[in-house]
Backbone as a ProteinNet text record, in pm:
[ID]
protein_1_A
[PRIMARY]
XXXXXXXXXXXXXXXXXXXXXXXXXXXXXXXXXXXXXXXXXXXXXXXXXXXXXXXXXXXXXXXXXXXXXXXXXXXXXXXXXXXXXXXXXXXXXXXXXXXXXXXXXXXXXXXXXXXXXXXXXXXXXXXXXXXXXXXXXXXXXXXXXXXXXXXXXXXXXXXXXXXXXXXXXXXXXXXXXXXXXXXXXXXXXXXXXXXXXXXXXXXXXXXXXXXXXXXXXXXXXXXXXXXXXXXXXXXXXXXXXXXXXXXXXXXXXXXXXXXXXXXXXXXXXXXXXXXXX
[TERTIARY]
3084.8	3194.7	3153.9	3134.8	3117.2	3225.7	3164.8	3280.1	3332	3486.2	3584.5	3591	3563.4	3588.1	3732.2	3800.8	3956.4	3943.3	4051.8	4045.9	4129.9	4138.5	4154.1	4307.1	4370.9	4525.7	4532.1	4473.2	4466.9	4426.5	4322.5	4280.4	4389.5	4451.6	4549.8	4672	4722.7	4809.7	4806	4659.3	4633.2	4631	4597.1	4581	4726.3	4810.9	4978.2	5031.1	4990.8	5014.7	4963.4	4843.3	4785.4	4854.4	4947.1	5015.1	5178.4	5181	5340.6	5372	5273.5	5297.2	5151.6	5159.8	5036.6	4976.5	4843.2	4740.9	4597.1	4540	4402.2	4320.3	4172.4	4058.8	4018.3	4004.6	3962.2	3819.9	3711.8	3604.5	3511	3421.2	3368.5	3237.4	3200.2	3051	3016.8	2881.3	2856.6	2737	2735.1	2660.2	2670.6	2613.5	2673.9	2622.1	2490.7	2466.8	2548	2576.5	2676	2828.2	2851.5	2982.7	2971.9	2888.2	2850.7	2837.9	2782.4	2759.6	2932.9	2972.9	3109.2	3223.4	3198.3	3259.3	3227.2	3103.1	3059.2	3078.1	3126.5	3191.1	3313.4	3390.1	3539.1	3626.3	3599.1	3691.7	3792.2	3911.9	3994.1	4002.7	3966.3	3969	3870.2	3809.9	3707.4	3745.4	3679.1	3725.5	3590.7	3566.2	3436.3	3461.8	3339.8	3331.9	3255.7	3327.5	3266.7	3136.4	3123.8	3022	2931.4	2932.1	2825.7	2743.3	2846.8	2797.5	2713.6	2754.4	2661.7	2537.9	2569.5	2452	2322.2	2375.8	2271.5	2186.4	2255.8	2188	2133.9	2131.2	2068.5	2171.5	2295.7	2388.2	2493.1	2534.8	2635.4	2754.2	2854.5	2996	3075.6	3135.7	3174.5	3069.2	2944.7	2852.6	2846.1	2921.4	2881.5	2993.2	2941.8	3013	3140.4	3246.2	3333.4	3281.1	3209.9	3133.3	3063.6	2982.3	2893.6	2991.6	3090.7	3171.2	3266.1	3317.6	3376.6	3264.4	3138.7	3037.8	3009.1	3042.5	2995.3	3121.3	3238.5	3367.6	3357.1	3325.7	3310.5	3190.3	3089	3004	3063.3	3110.1	3156.8	3249.4	3346.1	3476.5	3388.8	3269	3228.2	3138.2	3091	3022.3	3080.7	3209.2	3272	3397.3	3462.7	3568.6	3717.8	3656.9	3762	3815.9	3947.1	4031.8	3938.8	3903.6	3827.6	3940.3	3957.4	4038.7	3932.3	3951.8	3863.2	3901.1	3794.7	3779.2	3778.8	3901.6	3864	3890.8	3879	3856	3962.8	3944.2	4077.5	4130.7	4089.2	4103.3	4024.2	3892.8	3806.3	3873.4	3984.6	4045.9	4125.7	4164.9	4274.1	4381.9	4417.8	4551.3	4622.1	4734	4816.9	4743.3	4761.9	4707.3	4558	4441.3	4333.1	4314.7	4414.9	4403.9	4472.1	4551.4	4618.3	4486.1	4404.4	4303.5	4194	4154.9	4093.4	4129.8	4274.2	4331.2	4326.1	4334.2	4345.8	4200	4114.4	3969.5	3934.1	3979.8	3979.8	4056.2	4159.5	4232.4	4160.7	4097.4	4051.5	3898.4	3857.2	3731.7	3763	3907.3	3939.9	3963.7	3977.9	3998.8	4162.8	4136.9	4310.6	4369.4	4318.7	4396.4	4300.7	4351.7	4299.8	4368.4	4287.2	4339.5	4348.1	4418.8	4420.9	4433.9	4341.4	4368	4420.3	4477.6	4531.8	4443.7	4327.4	4225.9	4173.8	4131.7	4086.1	3948.5	3879	3718.2	3689.3	3805.7	3805.1	3793.1	3709.2	3725.4	3859.6	3879.9	3963.6	4101.4	4129.4	4246.1	4234.1	4231.1	4164.9	4279.2	4382.6	4484.4	4579.9	4606.2	4661.9	4818.2	4864.7	5029.9	5099.1	5217.6	5244.3	5323.4	5392	5444.6	5329.1	5205.5	5103.5	5057	5046.4	4974.2	5081.1	5216.8	5302.9	5298.7	5260.9	5263.3	5151.8	5043	4930.9	4930.4	5016	5057	5135.8	5227.7	5334	5263	5172.3	5077.7	4999.3	4939.2	4868.5	4961.6	5091.7	5161.9	5214	5224.2	5252.5	5136.2	5018.4	4901.8	4895.8	4900.9	4904.7	5001.6	5131.6	5239.6	5229.5	5153.1	5113	5007.7	4922.1	4819.1	4868.3	4990.5	5039.1	5110.5	5069.4	5147.1	5114	5016.2	4950.9	4834	4795	4696.4	4785.1	4753.9	4819	4766	4866.3	4835.5	4855.5	4751.1	4736.3	4733.7	4846.5	4865.1	4799.2	4694.7	4625.6	4687.2	4686.2	4720.7	4611	4522.4	4400.8	4404.4	4541.3	4532.4	4465.4	4444.7	4368.5	4212.8	4175.5	4047	4002.9	4103.1	4096.2	4155.2	4147.4	4163.1	4296.9	4416.4	4536.2	4583.4	4583	4623.9	4757	4826.1	4985.5	5041.6	5091.5	5173.9	5268	5335.8	5500.1	5455.3	5372.6	5346.9	5286.6	5196.4	5133.6	5207.5	5315.3	5424.5	5505.7	5540.4	5595.6	5554.1	5409.9	5345.7	5366.5	5332.2	5310	5428.2	5547.5	5684	5706.6	5678	5665.8	5601.8	5481.6	5388.1	5441.9	5518.5	5595.5	5690.4	5767.8	5865.5	5797.6	5714.1	5636.1	5562.7	5568.3	5543.6	5436.2	5374.9	5234.4	5302.5	5226.4	5251	5233.1	5112.4	5060.5	5038.3	5043	5012.1	4893.4	4811.6	4708.9	4699.5	4659.8	4613.5	4493.3	4356.5	4243.9	4238.6	4183.3	4159.1	4269.2	4381.5	4467.3	4411.7	4450.7	4374.4	4433	4537.6	4619.5	4716.4	4747.5	4886.9	4987.5	5038.4	5148	5143.7	5037.4	5034.1	5035.2	4963.1	4962.2	5097.2	5185.5	5306.8	5415.1	5370.9	5473.3	5461.1	5336.7	5308.2	5358.7	5362.1	5427.7	5560	5622.3	5764.9	5815.4	5719.4	5787.4	5778.8	5691.1	5668.6	5756.5	5793	5865.6	5958	5943.1	5855.6	5754.9	5695.4	5575.2	5463.9	5349.3	5234.7	5175.1	5090.3	5002.7	4858.5	4760.2	4625.2	4578.4	4499.7	4457.8	4306.8	4233.5	4068.1	4030.8	3904.7	3870.3	3733	3683.6	3547.9	3465	3512.9	3434.9	3464.7	3352.2	3377.7	3495.3	3581.4	3694.6	3740.8	3879.1	3909	4004.6	4054.7	4165.7	4101.7	4187.9	4151.3	4228.4	4206.2	4265.8	4401.5	4397	4522.3	4634	4567.7	4655.1	4716.9	4624	4640	4751.5	4760.3	4839.8	4978.9	4982.4	5110.2	5191.1	5094.5	5155.3	5255	5200.5	5285.5	5179.6	5046.9	4981.6	4939.8	4933.6	4925.1	4763.4	4698.3	4542.7	4476.5	4339.9	4242.3	4106.7	4069.3	3934.7	3831.8	3728.5	3612.3	3562.2	3613.2	3527.7	3378.1	3291.4	3150.1	3077.5	3174.5	3092.5	2999.8	3045.9	2933.7	2789.3	2818.4	2700.7	2606.3	2688.7	2644.3	2572.3	2616.3	2559.7	2434.4	2413.2	2283.2	2186.9	2255.5	2159.5	2113.1	2187.4	2151.5	2023	2024.1	1915.8	1797.5	1808.8	1709.2	1630.1	1710.7	1681.3	1585.8	1664.8	1564.7	1438.2	1449.4	1307.5	1204.8	1246.4	1154.4	1105.2	1209.7	1164.2	1036.2	1093.5	971.6	838.7	850.8	709.6	653.1	712.3	677.4	616.4	715.4	712.1	629.5	615	568.6	470	455.3	360.4	403.2	521.1	565.8	659.5	651.9	725.9	832.9	884.1	962.4	1120.4	1114.4	1256.7	1317.6	1215.1	1250.3	1305.9	1329	1376.2	1486.3	1581.6	1743.1	1732.9	1620.1	1643.1	1693.1	1759.3	1784.4	1700.2	1689	1580.7	1610.7	1452.4	1453.6	1470	1424.3	1445.8	1601.5	1671.6	1802	1889.5	1817.6	1915.4	1884.2	1729.6	1705.4	1806.7	1827.5	1891.9	2044.7	2107.1	2247.5	2257	2163.7	2193	2130.3	2066.1	2047.3	2188.4	2288.4	2416.1	2551.5	2526.1	2621.9	2665.9
6477.5	6385.2	6242.7	6156.2	6014.2	5957.3	5850.3	5781.7	5708.9	5691.3	5595	5496.1	5375.9	5234.3	5205.5	5164.7	5114.8	4983.8	4963.2	4847.5	4732.4	4590.4	4480.3	4484.7	4548	4587.1	4685.9	4789	4901.3	4817.4	4757.4	4700.7	4614.2	4533.2	4442.7	4508.3	4611	4720.2	4764	4784.7	4880.4	4743.9	4650.3	4514.4	4482.5	4502	4468	4584.1	4704.4	4807.3	4788.1	4744.7	4752.7	4632.6	4541.7	4453.8	4479.5	4606.5	4652.9	4678.5	4773.2	4825.6	4829.5	4868.2	4897.9	4753.3	4797.3	4691.4	4756.4	4648	4697.5	4569.6	4615.7	4502.3	4486.4	4350.8	4321.3	4262.1	4272.6	4230.9	4143.7	4047.5	3953.2	3961.9	4025.6	4058.1	3870.3	3872.3	3756.5	3778.7	3917.9	3912.5	4056.4	4102.9	4238.8	4332.6	4321.7	4446.8	4463.1	4366.4	4363.4	4404	4379.4	4427.6	4584.2	4625	4789.7	4836.9	4802.1	4851.4	4898.7	4764.4	4799	4881.2	4884.8	4993.6	5125	5142.2	5257.6	5321.6	5223.9	5232.1	5319.4	5285.6	5313.1	5230.3	5078.1	4957.7	4969.6	4949.7	4950.7	4822.5	4724	4585.1	4489	4398	4288.4	4158.6	4078.9	3918.3	3843.5	3731.5	3662.8	3584	3533.1	3421.1	3289.2	3177.6	3034.7	3043.5	3039.3	2996.2	3087.8	3223	3343.4	3318.9	3289.5	3256.2	3140.1	3017.9	2883.3	2914.5	2977.5	2987.8	3043.7	3166.7	3246.7	3163.2	3058.1	2936.6	2859.2	2836.4	2693.3	2594.8	2603	2498.5	2520.8	2405.5	2419.1	2505.6	2515.9	2586.5	2483.5	2495.1	2414.1	2336.1	2370	2296.7	2345.9	2443.6	2535.1	2454.7	2438.9	2410.2	2489.3	2462.7	2566.2	2661.6	2597.6	2705.9	2805.1	2781.2	2892.7	2971.4	2931.7	3016	3097.2	3046.3	3155.7	3245.1	3195.7	3304.6	3418.5	3387.7	3453.4	3582.6	3507.4	3604.2	3698.4	3655.6	3748.2	3863.5	3826.4	3920.6	4029	3953.9	4057.9	4154.4	4094.2	4208.8	4283.2	4285.5	4355.8	4477.8	4419.3	4532.4	4618	4605.9	4712.6	4771.4	4866.4	4929.7	4892.5	4800.1	4745	4617.3	4589.9	4480.8	4350.2	4261.4	4136.1	4014.6	3972.3	3832.4	3745.6	3620.2	3487.7	3399.9	3377.4	3266	3149.3	3105.5	2969.1	2852.8	2824	2695.8	2616.7	2475.6	2410.1	2405.2	2493.6	2505.2	2387	2358.6	2274.9	2130.7	2083.5	1959.7	1913.6	1806.4	1719.1	1755.5	1740.5	1726.5	1865.6	1875.1	1983.7	2053	1934.8	1991.8	2037.5	1989.1	2053.5	2184.1	2189.2	2318.9	2426.1	2393.2	2503.2	2537.6	2452.2	2495.2	2561.8	2546.6	2616.8	2777.4	2774.5	2922.9	2968.9	2905.8	2975.8	3061.4	2972.5	3021.1	3140.4	3126.9	3246.5	3374.7	3368.1	3475.1	3521.7	3451.4	3522.1	3570.8	3582.2	3631.8	3787.3	3804.7	3915.7	3944.9	3860.6	3887.3	3912.8	4023.4	4070.2	3938.5	3881.1	3764.3	3667.4	3546.8	3428.3	3337.8	3258.7	3165	3021.4	2966.9	2791.7	2730.2	2663.3	2580.4	2458.9	2401	2270	2170	2183.1	2117.6	1995.4	1865.3	1790.5	1763.5	1782.7	1768.2	1642.4	1547.4	1424.9	1402.7	1374.9	1409.4	1293.3	1172.7	1080.9	1133	1207.3	1272.4	1455.2	1511.3	1648.2	1739.8	1729.5	1765.7	1716.6	1790.9	1723.6	1693.7	1568.2	1555.5	1676.5	1718.9	1856.3	1846.2	1735.2	1721.9	1779.6	1708.5	1710.7	1893.3	1938.4	2054.6	2158.3	2132.7	2235	2226.7	2125.2	2080.9	2164.1	2189.3	2248.9	2370.1	2434.2	2595.4	2608.6	2509.7	2540.2	2568.7	2485.8	2487.6	2604.9	2651.3	2790.8	2900.1	2900.7	3008.3	3014.4	2866	2864.2	2920.9	2875.6	2918.3	3084.2	3139	3281.3	3355.7	3311.6	3351.7	3340.3	3229.5	3226.6	3306	3340.2	3451.7	3586.3	3644	3749.9	3781.2	3689.3	3704.6	3791.9	3888.4	4022.3	3935.9	3827.5	3795	3771.8	3819.7	3772	3636.9	3559.6	3418	3415.5	3350.7	3311.3	3191.4	3153.2	3012.9	2992.2	2894	2867.8	2733.5	2740.9	2642.6	2611.2	2522	2512.2	2397.6	2387	2295	2334.1	2463.5	2520.1	2475.4	2464.1	2466.7	2306.6	2207.6	2082.5	1990	2021.8	1960.7	1931.1	2001.2	1977.6	2124.4	2168.4	2313.1	2313.2	2283.9	2275.2	2398.1	2506.6	2621.8	2594.3	2495.2	2491.5	2422.9	2314.9	2244.3	2367.2	2449.6	2535.2	2628.8	2657.3	2778.6	2710.7	2574	2475.6	2475.7	2465.9	2443.5	2584.8	2697.4	2831.3	2874.7	2819.9	2877.6	2808.4	2652.5	2577.1	2627.5	2678	2765.9	2877.9	2959.4	3081	3062	2934.2	2886.6	2856.4	2790.1	2740.4	2849.5	2976.6	3093.7	3163.2	3158.5	3215.4	3362.5	3466	3606	3623.6	3567.4	3598.1	3485.6	3476.2	3346.8	3351.2	3252.5	3281.1	3145.2	3148.6	3027.1	3060.7	3037.1	3073.5	2979	3047.2	2975.6	3007.5	3094.9	3102.4	3228.3	3237.3	3333.3	3438.7	3374.3	3434.8	3516.3	3636.9	3705	3629.4	3541.3	3472.7	3393.6	3317.8	3234.3	3355.9	3457	3535.2	3597.6	3669.8	3707.9	3601.1	3443.2	3344.6	3324.8	3324.6	3316	3464	3562.5	3667.7	3672.1	3623.6	3609	3512.9	3390.6	3270.2	3289.1	3387.6	3345.6	3520.5	3595.5	3711.7	3716.1	3793.4	3922	3912.7	3785.8	3800	3834.8	3890.6	3931	3843.8	3868.7	3763.2	3810.9	3739.2	3764.7	3682.1	3756.5	3729.3	3700.8	3589.8	3567.3	3634.7	3728.9	3774.4	3746.3	3632.6	3581.6	3572.7	3621.3	3578.1	3716.8	3738.1	3858.4	3834.9	3929	3929.9	4059.3	4036.2	4192.5	4231.9	4168	4244.3	4348.6	4465.6	4575.8	4545.8	4648	4663.9	4704.1	4804	4878.6	4771.6	4676.8	4576	4499.6	4423.7	4326.4	4402.1	4525.7	4577.5	4598	4612.6	4612.9	4465.6	4362.6	4223.3	4214.8	4308.6	4256.6	4253.2	4203.7	4163.1	4253.4	4208.9	4281.2	4328.8	4195.8	4233.9	4135.9	4194.3	4106	4091.9	3964.4	3925.5	3881.3	3854.9	3827.7	3678.7	3629.3	3514.5	3506.6	3423.8	3432.7	3507.9	3575.1	3652.3	3766.7	3841.9	3943.5	3869.3	3762.7	3671.7	3614.1	3551.7	3491.4	3597.8	3705.6	3837.6	3863.4	3867.3	3881	3786.4	3656.2	3548	3542.8	3584.3	3596.6	3690.6	3804.1	3897	3845.8	3771.6	3715.1	3609.9	3508.9	3388.5	3420.6	3533.6	3558.7	3620.3	3716.3	3773.5	3688.6	3590.5	3483.1	3371.4	3353.3	3275.6	3351.7	3466.1	3521.7	3529.7	3544.1	3528.3	3382.7	3285.1	3173.1	3095.5	3145.5	3087.8	3167.2	3290.2	3374.9	3486.6	3474.3	3575	3705.8	3749.5	3881.5	3918.2	4057.7	4115.8	4222.1	4206.7	4294.7	4273.2	4160.6	4102.2	4205.2	4297.1	4402.9	4516.4	4538.7	4667.2	4717.9	4642.2	4665.4	4671.5	4661.2	4613.6	4767.7	4740	4865.9	4917.4	5069.2	5133.8	5108.9	5067.5	5068.9	5185	5293.8	5427.2	5473.6	5419.3	5439.6	5355.8	5243.3	5156.3	5189.6	5212.1	5282.3	5397.7	5492	5614.4	5576.9	5495.8	5439.2	5389.4	5256.4	5193.9	5290.1	5395.8	5503.6	5568.4	5559.8	5651.9	5572.3	5458.6	5353.6	5283.8
8539.1	8451.1	8484.3	8383.9	8394.7	8500.9	8579.6	8654.1	8559.1	8557.1	8499.3	8571.1	8550.8	8607.2	8610.5	8711.3	8692.6	8620.7	8560	8480.8	8564.7	8538	8599.4	8627.1	8550.9	8580.8	8681	8686.7	8803.1	8919.7	8922.4	9046	9107.9	9034.6	9075.6	9120.6	9044.5	9101.7	9240.4	9240.1	9391.5	9492.6	9454.5	9560.8	9585.2	9502.2	9538.5	9632.1	9606.9	9668.4	9818.6	9862.9	9973.6	10059.8	9994.2	10061.2	10114.5	10090.4	10075.2	10229.4	10285.7	10441.4	10493.1	10627.6	10699.8	10707.9	10756.1	10757	10723.9	10662.6	10600	10637.7	10652.7	10651.6	10499.8	10473.6	10352.5	10377.3	10386.2	10452.7	10352.8	10379.7	10284.4	10242	10155.1	10096.2	10051.3	10023.6	9955.5	9839.5	9797.3	9654.3	9632.7	9509.8	9446.9	9555.2	9618.4	9702.7	9824.9	9907	10020.9	9980.3	9851.1	9803.6	9790.9	9726.9	9698.3	9826.3	9894.1	10011.8	10101.3	10099.5	10165.6	10095.4	9947.6	9862.9	9927.3	9934.6	9990.2	10121.9	10203.9	10312.1	10340.9	10222.3	10215.8	10218.8	10232.1	10221	10074.1	10102.8	9967.4	9906.6	9937.3	9859.5	9934.7	9860	9895.4	9908.7	9969.2	9957.9	9951.1	9856	9857.5	9981.3	9993.5	10115.1	10036	10023.9	10021.6	10082.2	10198.5	10304.4	10284.7	10273.4	10252.2	10095.2	10022	9884	9866.6	9901.9	9929.7	10022.2	10140	10207.4	10157.8	10052.5	9998	9883.9	9845.6	9728.3	9818.3	9936.5	9966.3	9971.8	10007.4	9989.8	10132.3	10162.3	10265.4	10234.6	10288.1	10268.1	10171.1	10064.7	9967.8	9887	9878.4	9816.8	9650.8	9634.8	9509.8	9390.7	9275	9178.4	9133.7	9060.3	9034.8	8916.1	8833.6	8733.1	8805.3	8894.6	8955.5	9041	9109.7	9192.3	9079.7	8960.7	8874.2	8803.8	8777.7	8765.1	8878.2	8982.7	9067	9146.8	9079.8	9090.6	8969.3	8853.3	8751.3	8780.3	8841.3	8874.5	8976.4	9090.1	9200.3	9142.9	9047.9	8976.9	8916.7	8841.2	8757.2	8857.9	8971.6	9030.3	9086.1	9132.8	9238	9137.8	9210.6	9184.7	9231	9340.9	9431.4	9388.8	9418.1	9407	9479.2	9382.7	9474.9	9506.4	9619.3	9648.3	9658.8	9560.7	9559.2	9653.5	9748.4	9839.7	9737.4	9708.3	9608.9	9652	9771.3	9843.6	9816.7	9773.3	9748.9	9608.5	9540.2	9389	9305.1	9357.3	9302.6	9226.9	9275.4	9206.4	9312.1	9325.4	9403.2	9375.2	9218.8	9167.8	9118.9	9084.8	9061.6	8938.2	8842.8	8705.6	8698.6	8785.4	8816.2	8876.3	8952.2	9047.5	8950.1	8845.3	8753.1	8667.4	8618.8	8534.3	8577.5	8726	8801	8824.2	8860.4	8892.5	8755.7	8638.7	8509.4	8475.6	8504.8	8491	8607.5	8708.7	8797.4	8777.4	8729.3	8672.4	8561.6	8462.6	8380.5	8436.9	8532.1	8608.9	8613.3	8644.6	8663.4	8823.6	8900.5	9041.8	9051	9177.8	9182.5	9265.3	9357.2	9415.2	9434.5	9483	9507.2	9615	9691.5	9775.5	9737.2	9785	9767.2	9886.9	9951.4	10087.2	10068.9	10189.5	10175.5	10244.4	10283.8	10306.7	10167	10239.9	10120.8	10137.8	10231.6	10252.4	10316.2	10316.4	10376.7	10505.6	10605	10755.3	10775.5	10709.9	10751.8	10748.6	10641.9	10611.9	10553.6	10670.5	10643.9	10578.3	10559.7	10502.5	10392.9	10279.7	10213.1	10270.8	10214.8	10240.2	10211.7	10306.9	10239.4	10097	10054.3	9922.8	9808.8	9848.6	9742.2	9752.8	9849.9	9916.5	9819.6	9846.7	9752.4	9629.8	9577.1	9437.5	9369.2	9468.9	9441.3	9419.1	9528	9526.9	9394.4	9363.1	9292.6	9154.9	9138.5	8993.2	8989.6	9083.4	9097.3	9059.6	9096.5	9100.8	8908.5	8864.9	8727.5	8656	8690.4	8619.2	8611.1	8734.7	8727.2	8658.5	8686.2	8582.5	8430.2	8396.5	8238.1	8182.7	8298.2	8280.4	8282.1	8320.7	8315.8	8475.5	8566.1	8682.1	8762.4	8744.2	8857.1	8934.3	8924.4	9028.2	9181.5	9282.1	9408.8	9422.1	9460.4	9533.5	9684.2	9745.1	9903.1	9919.2	10005.9	10046.4	10174	10199.9	10320.1	10383.6	10528.7	10608	10686.3	10678.3	10727	10874.5	10918.2	11038	11135.4	11196.2	11320.7	11294.2	11157.6	11126.1	11100	11109.2	11055.7	11190.9	11294.3	11395	11423.3	11380.3	11396.2	11445.5	11564.2	11601.1	11626.8	11564.4	11604.4	11548.3	11598.9	11545.9	11460.5	11523.9	11452	11295.6	11337.8	11187.7	11090.1	11119.4	11062.9	11005.6	11051.9	11021.4	10900.7	10957.1	10863.5	10718.9	10725.7	10593.2	10502.6	10604.4	10530.2	10487.1	10535.9	10485.9	10344.9	10350.9	10218.9	10120	10123	10055.1	9989.4	10077.1	10043.6	9954.6	9965.3	9886.9	9756.2	9757.6	9632	9554.3	9594.6	9491.9	9568.1	9699.4	9738.6	9776.4	9772.6	9784.8	9903.6	9965.1	10103.3	10157.1	10291.8	10394.4	10475.6	10511	10562.1	10641.7	10785.1	10868.1	10939.6	10888	10939.9	11065.9	11199	11317.7	11400.8	11370	11493.8	11577.1	11690.9	11766.5	11869.9	11930.5	12017.7	11982.6	12043	12018.4	11974.9	12075.7	12046.2	11919	11913.8	11758.5	11641.6	11631.6	11536.2	11497.2	11626.5	11616.3	11559.5	11602.5	11561.8	11391.3	11352.6	11188.7	11132	11176.1	11120.7	11084.7	11211.5	11207.9	11112.5	11138.7	11062.6	10888.1	10837.5	10695.1	10655.3	10740.4	10723.2	10588.6	10488.6	10495.8	10408.8	10384.9	10305.3	10416.7	10368.1	10425.4	10483	10573.6	10657.3	10674.8	10620.4	10646.7	10768.7	10850	10971.9	10958.3	10988.1	11007.9	11143.9	11122.7	11274.2	11230.5	11251.2	11221.3	11366.2	11476.7	11634.7	11675.3	11764	11888.9	11960.3	11977	12064.6	12114.5	12183.4	12255.7	12142.9	12054.2	11966.9	11866.6	11877	11790.8	11658.1	11586.8	11441.7	11468.2	11573.5	11607.3	11674.8	11749.4	11822	11686.8	11617.3	11517.8	11395	11397.3	11316.3	11399.2	11500.3	11614.8	11588.4	11556.4	11569	11421.9	11330.3	11183.9	11113.1	11129.1	11028.8	10903.3	10804.4	10678	10645	10643.2	10616.6	10702.2	10722.8	10809.8	10731.8	10727.7	10653.3	10763.4	10748	10836.8	10792.5	10677.3	10632.7	10606.3	10683.9	10663.1	10782.2	10852.8	10954.2	10958.2	10819.5	10795.3	10744.4	10672.1	10616.7	10755.4	10858.5	10952.5	11056.1	11019.4	11115.4	11050.7	10906.8	10864.1	10878	10862.1	10900.4	11024.4	11133	11262.5	11310.7	11219	11245	11171.8	11072.9	10975.6	11076.7	11116.7	11196.2	11325.3	11405.1	11518.5	11491.3	11371.2	11342.3	11303.2	11202.4	11158.1	11286.3	11372.1	11480.3	11597.5	11612.1	11675	11609.6	11496.4	11409.4	11426.8	11384.4	11378.2	11533	11614.3	11771.1	11838.4	11834.8	11943.4	11870.5	11753.1	11673.8	11679.9	11706.6	11748.2	11616.7	11617.6	11518.4	11547.7	11667.1	11746	11676.6	11621	11588.5	11448.5	11409.3	11303.7	11391.3	11508.3	11558.6	11512.1	11496.6	11441.4	11259	11206.9	11084.3	11014.4	10898.5	10813.4	10775.5	10734.9	10676.9	10523.7	10496.9	10340.4	10272.8	10297.4	10248.1	10238.6	10352.7	10352.6	10246.5	10244.6	10152.9	10006.5	9980.6	9828	9820.7	9895.6	9877.1	9841.1	9917	9895.6	9765.1	9707	9600.3	9462.2	9485.3	9364.1	9336	9452.4	9408.1	9430.1	9488.5	9528.4	9423.1
[MASK]
+++++++++++++++++++++++++++++++++++++++++++++++++++++++++++++++++++++++++++++++++++++++++++++++++++++++++++++++++++++++++++++++++++++++++++++++++++++++++++++++++++++++++++++++++++++++++++++++++++++++++++++++++++++++++++++++++++++++++++++++++++++++++++++++++++++++++++++++++++++

């Protein structure tokens, strides 16, 4: 029997369902191959990574144009049967109208969800003023609703990544984004159980995404016990792949050795997977 691909609407319904209870991991592939492999492992949803995608094209994180990101989202949606959440950076515009246009294009790509950050990219003022940030979330919400309303909107408070690790201010921002229409809230950079629990309690009953992009003692079971609904890894899988690549390449150029390939994946196994994956 031929495989029946789920529709965009099917994927979006499944994605919303995942956010209703429990805790799930939403790993971050950076290309079609990594996305299909993660699907083959049994994950229920995937999220793109702005950094992983940019690095794979020789750019810094944030260095890809909106058009290239939209093309990437379309490719990722078409490549798998899973819901795709877009790391949509800061909406590729400083103003609410520009964010709305970007979100309209992202929704047309078929993503099941997308996130909007409140970082400006300006070191002198790394975060948008709260009123401006809220207007941007509200514009994203209106654009999604105009497109049918079934794309999940994630509001991100970048405080801990932008030199302002103030948990009370972070929660204040997240609550404002929830009130402006965000379906899920996200404060990348929080790490301690107390901070995680405080964010979950502060935005309840809205679901919370937790970033786990570093080695640590917290297990998925512990994270779930804090009330977190979903866990993403950002660019960590891409960085792990780059780590193996860099170590092997440096051994060759610096020492003339090839034992950096010791932990390399089997080409035979990869071929077998992608014949059926």
